C-alpha positions as CSV (number, residue, x, y, z in Angstrom):
1,M,-55.4,-1.2,8.1
2,T,-53.4,-3.0,10.8
3,L,-54.2,-1.7,14.2
4,T,-51.6,-2.0,17.0
5,C,-51.9,-0.8,20.6
6,S,-48.7,0.0,22.4
7,K,-50.3,-0.1,25.9
8,T,-51.9,-3.5,25.6
9,R,-49.4,-4.9,23.1
10,K,-52.3,-6.2,21.1
11,G,-53.4,-5.6,17.6
12,A,-55.8,-6.7,14.9
13,D,-56.0,-6.6,11.2
14,P,-59.7,-6.2,10.3
15,D,-61.0,-7.5,7.0
16,E,-62.2,-3.9,6.2
17,S,-62.1,-0.6,8.0
18,Y,-63.7,2.7,7.1
19,Y,-63.5,6.3,8.1
20,V,-66.8,8.1,7.8
21,Q,-67.2,10.9,10.4
22,N,-63.4,11.0,11.0
23,A,-62.3,10.9,7.4
24,H,-61.0,14.5,7.7
25,R,-58.7,13.5,10.6
26,T,-56.8,10.7,8.9
27,N,-54.1,10.6,6.3
28,L,-55.2,7.1,5.4
29,K,-52.2,5.3,6.8
30,K,-51.9,1.5,6.4
31,R,-50.9,1.1,10.0
32,L,-52.2,2.9,13.1
33,F,-48.8,3.6,14.7
34,D,-49.7,5.7,17.7
35,D,-52.9,4.7,19.4
36,E,-52.6,7.8,21.6
37,T,-52.7,10.4,18.7
38,D,-54.0,8.7,15.6
39,T,-57.7,8.5,14.9
40,P,-59.1,4.9,14.7
41,P,-61.5,4.0,11.9
42,D,-65.2,4.6,12.6
43,I,-66.2,1.1,11.4
44,V,-64.3,-2.2,11.3
45,V,-65.7,-5.2,9.5
46,E,-64.9,-8.8,10.2
47,I,-66.1,-11.7,8.0
48,D,-66.2,-15.0,9.9
49,G,-65.9,-17.8,7.4
50,T,-63.5,-20.2,9.0
51,H,-62.1,-18.1,11.8
52,K,-64.3,-16.6,14.5
53,S,-63.7,-12.9,15.5
54,T,-65.1,-13.1,19.0
55,D,-61.6,-12.3,20.5
56,K,-61.6,-9.0,18.6
57,F,-64.3,-7.2,20.5
58,E,-61.9,-6.4,23.4
59,I,-59.2,-5.2,21.0
60,Y,-61.5,-2.9,18.9
61,A,-63.0,-1.6,22.1
62,A,-59.6,-0.7,23.4
63,F,-59.1,1.5,20.3
64,G,-62.4,3.2,20.8
65,I,-63.8,2.0,17.4
66,R,-67.5,3.0,17.5
67,E,-68.8,0.3,15.2
68,F,-67.9,-3.3,14.7
69,W,-69.7,-5.1,11.9
70,L,-69.6,-8.9,12.0
71,Y,-70.7,-11.1,9.1
72,D,-70.9,-14.8,9.6
73,T,-71.7,-15.6,5.9
74,E,-75.4,-15.7,6.8
75,T,-76.1,-12.7,9.1
76,L,-74.5,-9.3,9.4
77,R,-74.7,-7.9,12.9
78,I,-73.8,-4.3,13.9
79,F,-72.3,-3.7,17.3
80,E,-72.0,-0.2,18.7
81,L,-69.5,0.7,21.4
82,S,-71.3,1.8,24.6
83,E,-70.1,4.3,27.1
84,T,-69.1,1.4,29.4
85,G,-66.7,0.2,26.8
86,E,-68.6,-2.9,25.6
87,Y,-70.2,-3.6,22.3
88,L,-74.0,-3.7,22.2
89,L,-76.0,-5.1,19.3
90,S,-77.6,-2.4,17.2
91,E,-80.2,-2.5,14.4
92,K,-78.6,0.2,12.4
93,S,-75.3,1.9,11.8
94,V,-74.4,5.0,13.8
95,A,-71.9,6.2,11.2
96,L,-74.2,5.5,8.3
97,P,-77.8,5.5,9.8
98,I,-79.4,4.7,6.4
99,L,-77.9,1.2,6.7
100,T,-79.6,-1.5,8.8
101,A,-78.2,-4.9,9.7
102,D,-81.3,-6.5,8.0
103,T,-80.7,-4.6,4.7
104,L,-77.0,-5.3,4.7
105,T,-77.7,-9.0,5.4
106,E,-80.2,-9.2,2.6
107,F,-77.9,-7.8,0.0
108,L,-74.8,-9.7,1.2
109,N,-76.7,-13.0,1.0
110,R,-78.1,-12.2,-2.4
111,S,-74.6,-11.4,-3.7
112,Q,-73.6,-15.0,-2.9
113,T,-76.1,-16.5,-5.4
114,E,-77.2,-13.7,-7.8
115,D,-75.3,-11.5,-10.3
116,Q,-73.4,-9.0,-8.2
117,F,-74.0,-6.1,-10.6
118,E,-77.8,-6.7,-10.4
119,V,-77.6,-6.9,-6.6
120,L,-75.6,-3.7,-6.4
121,A,-78.0,-1.9,-8.7
122,D,-80.9,-3.0,-6.5
123,F,-79.0,-1.9,-3.4
124,Q,-78.4,1.5,-4.9
125,K,-82.1,1.8,-5.8
126,R,-83.1,0.9,-2.2
127,M,-80.7,3.5,-0.8
128,R,-82.0,6.2,-3.1
129,V,-85.5,5.6,-2.0
130,K,-84.5,5.8,1.7
131,I,-82.7,9.1,1.0
132,E,-85.6,10.7,-0.8
């Protein structure tokens, strides 16, 4: 989804974006046209391989996006939007509290060197155990 803000004349195109709590409020548009009336995604994800996403904190905060996940090809960090409008580092997801930054980092890193189907199966097993 491409996010554009008419007030600030800024925008961003996150690598991934997800609706969790607000899935019922969206019609899954590809572009957020009206930042005054459309609901932003609950989570945006940026993967910093060759380009750093540090400039996107301010943009995503302006949209009121509650979670910003940032993966630098070694560590996934979860940032939660505070009431003061700045992102603070968090150990786990607010939208998906079963997910921690450590668990996501572990499985993302494993997927770079191991069979992805096996990694996914192990991830599913881990999540089932946490749910039960």
